[in-house]
mmCIF file as gemmi writes it, N, C-alpha and C atoms, coordinates in Angstrom:
data_model
loop_
_atom_site.group_PDB
_atom_site.id
_atom_site.type_symbol
_atom_site.label_atom_id
_atom_site.label_alt_id
_atom_site.label_comp_id
_atom_site.label_asym_id
_atom_site.label_entity_id
_atom_site.label_seq_id
_atom_site.pdbx_PDB_ins_code
_atom_site.Cartn_x
_atom_site.Cartn_y
_atom_site.Cartn_z
_atom_site.occupancy
_atom_site.B_iso_or_equiv
_atom_site.pdbx_formal_charge
_atom_site.auth_seq_id
_atom_site.auth_asym_id
_atom_site.pdbx_PDB_model_num
ATOM 1 N N . UNK Axp A 1 ? -3.191 9.623 8.774 1 0 ? 1 A 1
ATOM 2 C CA . UNK Axp A 1 ? -2.56 8.745 9.59 1 0 ? 1 A 1
ATOM 3 C C . UNK Axp A 1 ? -2.028 9.109 10.913 1 0 ? 1 A 1
ATOM 4 N N . UNK Axp A 2 ? -2.222 8.544 11.775 1 0 ? 2 A 1
ATOM 5 C CA . UNK Axp A 2 ? -1.624 9.1 13.314 1 0 ? 2 A 1
ATOM 6 C C . UNK Axp A 2 ? -0.48 8.102 13.593 1 0 ? 2 A 1
ATOM 7 N N . UNK Axp A 3 ? 0.365 8.633 14.672 1 0 ? 3 A 1
ATOM 8 C CA . UNK Axp A 3 ? 1.293 7.511 15.026 1 0 ? 3 A 1
ATOM 9 C C . UNK Axp A 3 ? 2.543 7.837 14.614 1 0 ? 3 A 1
ATOM 10 N N . UNK Axp A 4 ? 2.924 8.716 13.825 1 0 ? 4 A 1
ATOM 11 C CA . UNK Axp A 4 ? 4.177 8.771 13.092 1 0 ? 4 A 1
ATOM 12 C C . UNK Axp A 4 ? 5.122 9.739 13.864 1 0 ? 4 A 1
ATOM 13 N N . UNK Axp A 5 ? 6.429 9.356 13.621 1 0 ? 5 A 1
ATOM 14 C CA . UNK Axp A 5 ? 7.461 10.194 14.582 1 0 ? 5 A 1
ATOM 15 C C . UNK Axp A 5 ? 7.908 11.259 13.555 1 0 ? 5 A 1
ATOM 16 N N . UNK Axp A 6 ? 7.424 12.509 13.997 1 0 ? 6 A 1
ATOM 17 C CA . UNK Axp A 6 ? 7.516 13.895 13.276 1 0 ? 6 A 1
ATOM 18 C C . UNK Axp A 6 ? 8.822 14.025 13.184 1 0 ? 6 A 1
ATOM 19 N N . UNK Axp A 7 ? 9.797 13.991 13.968 1 0 ? 7 A 1
ATOM 20 C CA . UNK Axp A 7 ? 11.293 14.299 13.861 1 0 ? 7 A 1
ATOM 21 C C . UNK Axp A 7 ? 11.858 13.455 12.706 1 0 ? 7 A 1
ATOM 22 N N . UNK Axp A 8 ? 11.616 12.119 12.746 1 0 ? 8 A 1
ATOM 23 C CA . UNK Axp A 8 ? 12.071 11.376 11.54 1 0 ? 8 A 1
ATOM 24 C C . UNK Axp A 8 ? 11.683 11.62 10.448 1 0 ? 8 A 1
ATOM 25 N N . UNK Axp A 9 ? 10.2 12.031 10.174 1 0 ? 9 A 1
ATOM 26 C CA . UNK Axp A 9 ? 9.678 12.287 8.941 1 0 ? 9 A 1
ATOM 27 C C . UNK Axp A 9 ? 10.201 13.605 8.505 1 0 ? 9 A 1
ATOM 28 N N . UNK Axp A 10 ? 10.509 14.621 9.354 1 0 ? 10 A 1
ATOM 29 C CA . UNK Axp A 10 ? 11.244 15.775 8.915 1 0 ? 10 A 1
ATOM 30 C C . UNK Axp A 10 ? 12.421 15.498 8.175 1 0 ? 10 A 1
ATOM 31 N N . UNK Axp A 11 ? 13.365 14.746 9.112 1 0 ? 11 A 1
ATOM 32 C CA . UNK Axp A 11 ? 14.711 14.317 8.634 1 0 ? 11 A 1
ATOM 33 C C . UNK Axp A 11 ? 14.612 13.471 7.304 1 0 ? 11 A 1
ATOM 34 N N . UNK Axp A 12 ? 13.639 12.605 7.097 1 0 ? 12 A 1
ATOM 35 C CA . UNK Axp A 12 ? 13.702 11.904 5.739 1 0 ? 12 A 1
ATOM 36 C C . UNK Axp A 12 ? 13.237 12.755 4.647 1 0 ? 12 A 1
ATOM 37 N N . UNK Axp A 13 ? 12.283 13.753 4.756 1 0 ? 13 A 1
ATOM 38 C CA . UNK Axp A 13 ? 11.978 14.56 3.775 1 0 ? 13 A 1
ATOM 39 C C . UNK Axp A 13 ? 12.562 15.789 3.556 1 0 ? 13 A 1
ATOM 40 N N . UNK Axp A 14 ? 13.587 16.017 4.572 1 0 ? 14 A 1
ATOM 41 C CA . UNK Axp A 14 ? 14.416 17.112 4.51 1 0 ? 14 A 1
ATOM 42 C C . UNK Axp A 14 ? 13.697 18.442 4.543 1 0 ? 14 A 1
ATOM 43 N N . UNK Axp A 15 ? 12.846 18.685 5.393 1 0 ? 15 A 1
ATOM 44 C CA . UNK Axp A 15 ? 11.885 19.743 5.363 1 0 ? 15 A 1
ATOM 45 C C . UNK Axp A 15 ? 12.534 21.042 6.136 1 0 ? 15 A 1
ATOM 46 N N . UNK Axp A 16 ? 12.211 22.175 5.81 1 0 ? 16 A 1
ATOM 47 C CA . UNK Axp A 16 ? 12.668 23.368 6.505 1 0 ? 16 A 1
ATOM 48 C C . UNK Axp A 16 ? 12.021 23.406 7.964 1 0 ? 16 A 1
ATOM 49 N N . UNK Axp A 17 ? 12.704 24.288 8.995 1 0 ? 17 A 1
ATOM 50 C CA . UNK Axp A 17 ? 12.17 24.209 10.246 1 0 ? 17 A 1
ATOM 51 C C . UNK Axp A 17 ? 10.796 24.793 10.305 1 0 ? 17 A 1
ATOM 52 N N . UNK Axp A 18 ? 10.422 25.691 9.323 1 0 ? 18 A 1
ATOM 53 C CA . UNK Axp A 18 ? 9.124 26.509 9.436 1 0 ? 18 A 1
ATOM 54 C C . UNK Axp A 18 ? 8.019 25.372 8.974 1 0 ? 18 A 1
ATOM 55 N N . UNK Axp A 19 ? 8.086 24.151 8.493 1 0 ? 19 A 1
ATOM 56 C CA . UNK Axp A 19 ? 7.34 23.272 8.239 1 0 ? 19 A 1
ATOM 57 C C . UNK Axp A 19 ? 7.066 22.199 9.237 1 0 ? 19 A 1
ATOM 58 N N . UNK Axp A 20 ? 5.887 21.803 9.822 1 0 ? 20 A 1
ATOM 59 C CA . UNK Axp A 20 ? 5.811 20.867 10.913 1 0 ? 20 A 1
ATOM 60 C C . UNK Axp A 20 ? 4.453 19.859 10.428 1 0 ? 20 A 1
ATOM 61 N N . UNK Axp A 21 ? 4.792 18.658 9.992 1 0 ? 21 A 1
ATOM 62 C CA . UNK Axp A 21 ? 3.941 17.596 9.554 1 0 ? 21 A 1
ATOM 63 C C . UNK Axp A 21 ? 2.969 17.544 10.642 1 0 ? 21 A 1
ATOM 64 N N . UNK Axp A 22 ? 1.689 17.455 10.255 1 0 ? 22 A 1
ATOM 65 C CA . UNK Axp A 22 ? 0.417 17.426 11.295 1 0 ? 22 A 1
ATOM 66 C C . UNK Axp A 22 ? -0.215 16.089 10.989 1 0 ? 22 A 1
ATOM 67 N N . UNK Axp A 23 ? -0.214 15.605 9.587 1 0 ? 23 A 1
ATOM 68 C CA . UNK Axp A 23 ? -0.829 14.459 9.166 1 0 ? 23 A 1
ATOM 69 C C . UNK Axp A 23 ? -0.287 13.867 8.113 1 0 ? 23 A 1
ATOM 70 N N . UNK Axp A 24 ? -0.559 12.637 7.999 1 0 ? 24 A 1
ATOM 71 C CA . UNK Axp A 24 ? 0.042 11.797 6.646 1 0 ? 24 A 1
ATOM 72 C C . UNK Axp A 24 ? -1.101 11.171 6.017 1 0 ? 24 A 1
ATOM 73 N N . UNK Axp A 25 ? -1.086 11.253 4.694 1 0 ? 25 A 1
ATOM 74 C CA . UNK Axp A 25 ? -2.286 10.715 3.923 1 0 ? 25 A 1
ATOM 75 C C . UNK Axp A 25 ? -1.564 9.708 2.86 1 0 ? 25 A 1
ATOM 76 N N . UNK Axp A 26 ? -1.937 8.405 3.037 1 0 ? 26 A 1
ATOM 77 C CA . UNK Axp A 26 ? -1.313 7.483 1.95 1 0 ? 26 A 1
ATOM 78 C C . UNK Axp A 26 ? -1.861 7.335 0.722 1 0 ? 26 A 1
ATOM 79 N N . UNK Axp A 27 ? -1.227 7.2 -0.232 1 0 ? 27 A 1
ATOM 80 C CA . UNK Axp A 27 ? -1.512 7.152 -1.542 1 0 ? 27 A 1
ATOM 81 C C . UNK Axp A 27 ? -0.977 5.872 -2.397 1 0 ? 27 A 1
ATOM 82 N N . UNK Axp A 28 ? -1.863 5.378 -3.035 1 0 ? 28 A 1
ATOM 83 C CA . UNK Axp A 28 ? -1.262 3.964 -3.618 1 0 ? 28 A 1
ATOM 84 C C . UNK Axp A 28 ? -2.367 3.319 -4.259 1 0 ? 28 A 1
ATOM 85 N N . UNK Axp A 29 ? -1.938 2.327 -4.849 1 0 ? 29 A 1
ATOM 86 C CA . UNK Axp A 29 ? -2.914 1.333 -5.604 1 0 ? 29 A 1
ATOM 87 C C . UNK Axp A 29 ? -2.943 -0.059 -5.092 1 0 ? 29 A 1
ATOM 88 N N . UNK Axp A 30 ? -4.198 -0.426 -4.993 1 0 ? 30 A 1
ATOM 89 C CA . UNK Axp A 30 ? -4.304 -1.953 -4.254 1 0 ? 30 A 1
ATOM 90 C C . UNK Axp A 30 ? -3.623 -2.913 -5.101 1 0 ? 30 A 1
ATOM 91 N N . UNK Axp A 31 ? -2.896 -3.932 -4.448 1 0 ? 31 A 1
ATOM 92 C CA . UNK Axp A 31 ? -2.35 -4.955 -5.272 1 0 ? 31 A 1
ATOM 93 C C . UNK Axp A 31 ? -3.284 -6.133 -5.289 1 0 ? 31 A 1
ATOM 94 N N . UNK Axp A 32 ? -4.078 -6.305 -6.442 1 0 ? 32 A 1
ATOM 95 C CA . UNK Axp A 32 ? -5.218 -7.283 -6.58 1 0 ? 32 A 1
ATOM 96 C C . UNK Axp A 32 ? -4.622 -8.687 -6.825 1 0 ? 32 A 1
ATOM 97 N N . UNK Axp A 33 ? -3.281 -8.855 -7.041 1 0 ? 33 A 1
ATOM 98 C CA . UNK Axp A 33 ? -2.607 -10.333 -7.46 1 0 ? 33 A 1
ATOM 99 C C . UNK Axp A 33 ? -2.774 -11.177 -6.376 1 0 ? 33 A 1
ATOM 100 N N . UNK Axp A 34 ? -2.897 -10.734 -5.114 1 0 ? 34 A 1
ATOM 101 C CA . UNK Axp A 34 ? -2.68 -11.694 -4.125 1 0 ? 34 A 1
ATOM 102 C C . UNK Axp A 34 ? -4.032 -11.802 -3.402 1 0 ? 34 A 1
ATOM 103 N N . UNK Axp A 35 ? -5.216 -11.365 -3.905 1 0 ? 35 A 1
ATOM 104 C CA . UNK Axp A 35 ? -6.418 -11.277 -3.165 1 0 ? 35 A 1
ATOM 105 C C . UNK Axp A 35 ? -7.01 -12.718 -3.233 1 0 ? 35 A 1
ATOM 106 N N . UNK Axp A 36 ? -7.475 -13.284 -2.198 1 0 ? 36 A 1
ATOM 107 C CA . UNK Axp A 36 ? -8.16 -14.761 -2.105 1 0 ? 36 A 1
ATOM 108 C C . UNK Axp A 36 ? -9.751 -14.379 -2.382 1 0 ? 36 A 1
ATOM 109 N N . UNK Axp A 37 ? -10.431 -15.383 -3.049 1 0 ? 37 A 1
ATOM 110 C CA . UNK Axp A 37 ? -11.772 -15.086 -3.146 1 0 ? 37 A 1
ATOM 111 C C . UNK Axp A 37 ? -12.682 -15.063 -1.892 1 0 ? 37 A 1
ATOM 112 N N . UNK Axp A 38 ? -13.589 -14.477 -1.682 1 0 ? 38 A 1
ATOM 113 C CA . UNK Axp A 38 ? -14.457 -14.302 -0.598 1 0 ? 38 A 1
ATOM 114 C C . UNK Axp A 38 ? -14.934 -15.556 -0.119 1 0 ? 38 A 1
ATOM 115 N N . UNK Axp A 39 ? -15.065 -15.883 1.01 1 0 ? 39 A 1
ATOM 116 C CA . UNK Axp A 39 ? -15.549 -17.135 1.432 1 0 ? 39 A 1
ATOM 117 C C . UNK Axp A 39 ? -17.079 -17.194 1.503 1 0 ? 39 A 1
ATOM 118 N N . UNK Axp A 40 ? -17.576 -18.284 1.966 1 0 ? 40 A 1
ATOM 119 C CA . UNK Axp A 40 ? -18.983 -18.582 1.897 1 0 ? 40 A 1
ATOM 120 C C . UNK Axp A 40 ? -19.657 -17.383 2.879 1 0 ? 40 A 1
ATOM 121 N N . UNK Axp A 41 ? -20.941 -16.717 2.404 1 0 ? 41 A 1
ATOM 122 C CA . UNK Axp A 41 ? -21.756 -16.141 3.335 1 0 ? 41 A 1
ATOM 123 C C . UNK Axp A 41 ? -23.087 -16.743 3.698 1 0 ? 41 A 1
ATOM 124 N N . UNK Axp A 42 ? -23.377 -16.823 4.994 1 0 ? 42 A 1
ATOM 125 C CA . UNK Axp A 42 ? -24.646 -17.51 5.409 1 0 ? 42 A 1
ATOM 126 C C . UNK Axp A 42 ? -25.742 -16.652 4.917 1 0 ? 42 A 1
ATOM 127 N N . UNK Axp A 43 ? -26.725 -17.37 4.332 1 0 ? 43 A 1
ATOM 128 C CA . UNK Axp A 43 ? -28.126 -16.44 4.234 1 0 ? 43 A 1
ATOM 129 C C . UNK Axp A 43 ? -28.765 -15.833 5.312 1 0 ? 43 A 1
ATOM 130 N N . UNK Axp A 44 ? -29.252 -14.714 5.288 1 0 ? 44 A 1
ATOM 131 C CA . UNK Axp A 44 ? -29.922 -13.893 6.289 1 0 ? 44 A 1
ATOM 132 C C . UNK Axp A 44 ? -30.851 -14.904 7.178 1 0 ? 44 A 1
ATOM 133 N N . UNK Axp A 45 ? -31.659 -15.526 6.478 1 0 ? 45 A 1
ATOM 134 C CA . UNK Axp A 45 ? -32.469 -16.579 7.036 1 0 ? 45 A 1
ATOM 135 C C . UNK Axp A 45 ? -31.92 -17.342 8.326 1 0 ? 45 A 1
ATOM 136 N N . UNK Axp A 46 ? -30.754 -17.79 7.98 1 0 ? 46 A 1
ATOM 137 C CA . UNK Axp A 46 ? -30.158 -18.865 9.086 1 0 ? 46 A 1
ATOM 138 C C . UNK Axp A 46 ? -29.954 -18.2 10.287 1 0 ? 46 A 1
ATOM 139 N N . UNK Axp A 47 ? -29.816 -16.836 10.51 1 0 ? 47 A 1
ATOM 140 C CA . UNK Axp A 47 ? -29.3 -16.318 11.961 1 0 ? 47 A 1
ATOM 141 C C . UNK Axp A 47 ? -30.23 -15.077 12.167 1 0 ? 47 A 1
ATOM 142 N N . UNK Axp A 48 ? -31.413 -14.642 11.39 1 0 ? 48 A 1
ATOM 143 C CA . UNK Axp A 48 ? -32.312 -13.642 11.746 1 0 ? 48 A 1
ATOM 144 C C . UNK Axp A 48 ? -33.709 -14.138 11.825 1 0 ? 48 A 1
ATOM 145 N N . UNK Axp A 49 ? -34.443 -13.949 12.775 1 0 ? 49 A 1
ATOM 146 C CA . UNK Axp A 49 ? -35.731 -14.307 12.824 1 0 ? 49 A 1
ATOM 147 C C . UNK Axp A 49 ? -36.552 -13.134 12.699 1 0 ? 49 A 1
ATOM 148 N N . UNK Axp A 50 ? -37.586 -13.089 11.711 1 0 ? 50 A 1
ATOM 149 C CA . UNK Axp A 50 ? -38.642 -11.979 11.711 1 0 ? 50 A 1
ATOM 150 C C . UNK Axp A 50 ? -39.688 -12.377 12.422 1 0 ? 50 A 1
ATOM 151 N N . UNK Axp A 51 ? -40.217 -11.399 13.2 1 0 ? 51 A 1
ATOM 152 C CA . UNK Axp A 51 ? -41.499 -11.78 14.134 1 0 ? 51 A 1
ATOM 153 C C . UNK Axp A 51 ? -42.665 -10.992 13.687 1 0 ? 51 A 1
């Protein structure tokens, strides 16, 4: 993950000065309780022409 504020991360994690965070990796599990069913998908033949 890019675009994080290094100083705030160091403060939040209480890191020693010798450690400098270079990258964040998110870890978690998908919440499937709020997923919507996938919408209609057109058949390829409606928009692709084979010559």
